[in-house]
Structure formats: C-alpha cells, structure tokens
C-alpha positions in Angstrom: 0.0 0.0 0.0 2.9 2.3 0.8 4.4 1.6 -2.6 1.1 2.4 -4.3 0.8 5.8 -2.5 4.5 6.5 -3.3 3.9 5.6 -7.0 0.7 7.8 -7.0 2.6 10.8 -5.5 5.4 10.3 -8.0 3.0 10.4 -10.8 1.2 13.5 -9.4 4.6 15.3 -8.8 5.6 14.5 -12.4 2.4 15.9 -13.8 2.4 19.0 -11.5 6.0 20.0 -12.5 5.7 19.5 -16.3 5.4 22.6 -18.4 2.4 22.3 -20.6 3.0 22.2 -24.3 2.1 25.5 -26.0 0.5 25.1 -29.3 2.2 27.3 -31.8 -0.5 27.7 -34.4 -2.5 30.6 -35.7 -5.5 29.8 -33.4 -3.5 30.8 -30.3 -1.8 33.9 -31.8 -3.3 37.0 -33.3 -1.7 36.6 -36.7 -3.6 37.0 -40.0 -4.2 33.9 -41.9 -5.7 35.6 -45.0 -4.7 38.9 -46.7 -6.8 40.4 -49.5 -6.1 43.5 -51.6 -8.8 45.3 -53.5 -11.7 43.5 -51.6 -15.2 43.6 -53.0 -18.1 41.8 -51.3 -21.7 41.9 -52.4 -24.7 40.9 -50.2 -27.9 39.9 -51.8 -31.3 39.4 -50.2 -33.4 36.2 -50.5 -35.1 37.8 -53.5 -31.7 38.2 -55.3 -31.7 42.0 -55.0 -28.4 43.6 -54.0 -28.6 44.8 -50.4 -25.1 46.2 -49.8 -21.6 46.2 -51.2 -18.4 46.5 -49.3 -15.2 47.5 -51.1 -11.8 48.1 -49.4 -8.2 48.6 -50.3 -7.0 45.7 -48.0 -8.4 43.1 -45.6 -6.7 40.9 -43.0 -8.5 37.9 -41.4 -7.5 36.7 -37.9 -8.5 33.1 -37.1 -8.0 33.3 -33.3 -11.1 35.4 -32.9 -12.6 35.2 -36.4 -12.3 38.9 -36.9 -11.2 40.9 -39.9 -9.5 44.3 -40.1 -10.6 46.2 -43.3 -8.7 49.3 -44.5 -10.4 52.2 -46.3 -13.8 50.5 -46.3 -16.7 51.8 -48.4 -20.0 50.2 -47.6 -22.9 51.1 -49.9 -26.5 50.2 -48.8 -29.1 49.8 -51.5 -32.8 50.2 -50.6 -35.6 49.8 -53.2 -36.9 53.2 -54.3 -34.8 55.1 -51.7 -31.5 56.9 -52.1 -28.2 54.9 -51.7 -26.4 55.4 -48.4 -22.6 55.2 -48.4 -20.4 54.7 -45.3 -16.7 55.3 -45.4 -13.8 55.3 -42.8 -10.1 54.8 -42.5 -10.5 51.3 -41.1 -13.1 48.9 -39.7 -13.1 45.8 -37.4 -15.5 43.2 -38.6 -16.7 40.5 -36.1 -19.4 38.0 -35.6 -19.3 36.8 -39.2 -19.9 40.3 -40.5 -22.9 41.0 -38.2 -20.9 43.7 -36.2 -18.7 46.3 -37.8 -16.8 49.0 -35.9 -15.8 51.7 -38.4 -13.1 54.1 -37.1 -11.3 57.3 -38.0 -12.9 59.9 -40.2 -16.3 58.1 -40.5 -18.6 59.6 -43.1 -22.1 58.5 -44.0 -23.6 60.1 -47.1 -27.2 59.7 -48.2 -27.7 60.7 -51.8 -29.9 63.6 -52.7 -33.4 62.6 -53.7 -36.7 64.3 -54.6 -36.4 67.8 -53.2 -33.9 66.9 -50.4 -30.2 67.7 -50.8 -27.5 65.3 -49.9 -27.2 64.5 -46.2 -23.7 64.0 -44.7 -22.9 62.6 -41.2 -19.4 62.9 -39.8 -18.0 61.2 -36.7 -14.8 59.4 -35.5 -16.3 56.0 -34.7 -19.5 54.1 -35.5 -20.8 50.7 -34.7 -22.7 49.2 -37.6 -25.1 46.2 -37.7 -25.4 45.7 -41.5 -28.0 43.0 -41.4 -30.3 45.0 -39.1 -29.6 48.2 -41.0 -28.7 50.1 -37.8 -25.7 52.0 -36.5 -24.9 53.8 -33.3 -22.1 55.5 -31.2 -21.5 57.7 -28.2 -19.2 60.2 -29.9 -19.6 63.7 -31.3 -21.5 63.8 -34.6 -22.0 66.5 -37.2 -24.8 66.3 -39.7 -25.2 68.6 -42.7 -27.9 68.8 -45.3 -27.7 71.7 -47.7 -27.2 74.8 -45.6 -28.8 73.1 -42.5 -26.6 71.5 -39.8 -26.9 69.7 -36.5 -24.4 68.4 -34.0 -24.6 66.4 -30.9 -23.1 63.5 -28.9 -24.2 60.0 -29.6 -26.4 58.8 -32.4 -28.8 56.0 -33.3 -29.3 55.4 -37.0 -32.1 53.2 -38.5 -31.3 52.8 -42.3 -34.5 50.8 -42.8 -36.7 53.8 -41.7 -34.3 56.4 -43.0 -34.1 58.0 -39.5 -31.5 59.0 -37.0 -31.6 60.3 -33.5 -28.9 62.4 -31.8 -28.7 61.5 -28.1 -27.4 64.6 -26.2 -26.0 68.1 -26.4 -27.9 68.7 -29.7 -27.6 72.1 -31.4 -28.1 73.2 -35.0 -29.7 75.4 -37.6 -32.4 74.4 -40.0 -33.0 76.4 -43.2 -36.3 75.7 -44.9 -36.1 76.1 -48.6 -37.1 79.5 -49.9 -40.7 79.8 -50.9 -41.3 79.5 -54.6 -42.1 82.8 -56.3 -45.6 83.0 -57.8 -45.6 82.8 -61.6 -46.6 86.1 -63.2 -49.3 85.9 -65.9 
C-alpha cells in the first residue's frame, strides 16, 4: 500500500511539474491567416436583390477570434426606391461573421440627394454598424449637414430601414427651410 501511495505521489509530482506544451499555431496567436487586396463583397437578399456592397483597399482575417481588419472601407447600402447610403472610414473591425462592424477614424455617412432633399452627410470618429439589421450607433460627437442646415450632438442611433436618425445629447443646430417659390406672373 505504501508503494502504491508512493507511486501515485510520484505520478502526481511529475504531472504537476511538467510545463504544458504550448501550441504554436495561428489559433493561439493574433496573426492574420488571410490577406486580401482590393476587396469587393456583395450581399444579396433572399429575392436576389443587392442589399449592400463593401469595397476596401486591404483586408486581414484573424482566425484566433474570427475577426477581420478592413482598410479604407466603403459600404454602400441599397434600398428599393430610396437613395443609396454610403459609409466610409479609415478602417473597420468586422466581427461576428460580418454582423458587427466597428468603423473608425474619419467616418462619413452620405445619403444621396433625392426628390427635393439635398445630400445628407454625417461625420464622426467611430461608428458601430449592424449591417443585417440596417442600424448604427455611437456615443461620440456627430456633425450632420444637409444643404445649408446643420446639426451636431453627442451619440447617435441610425435606422437605415426607416431612414431615420436620433442624436442622443448636447444637440444644437440650424435648420433652413427652402425658400418659398415665387408666384408665376401671368
């Protein structure tokens, strides 16, 4: 019995003092496994209609956390019978299989002019985008311009499906209604 205990302690001591083997593969390091230049990705709906397109100068995929770093991204959202919306930035971090995108540095959203509305431009330094949901948000300073009108605040919620946005706090701005049309002279 004493030999059995001694053998068990020897085995335990050997296991306790061994340095575990460290796997040296890309799943344990944050190294890119895929590099792509001049990236272009198109997303279509179930009806085959183009929903959005992402183009970028460079992309790096990291297998340890299944994220991608995208450089100079340009995401264009297409909505039937509504103006295109384009989002650009210096870089973006894409996670959760493309369901979550953090766009950073010089972020600009541009909604094309349509009907009698001029182009709308939103500027901020960081924006979280949920492409499938058509939503975006942040808690950073935001400046929005549309024609001569402007608005700024801190924090924004954007719903691209409804074509609406909501500034969260410290909101100021100026709104200029278009000049009234002059009556035609007979």
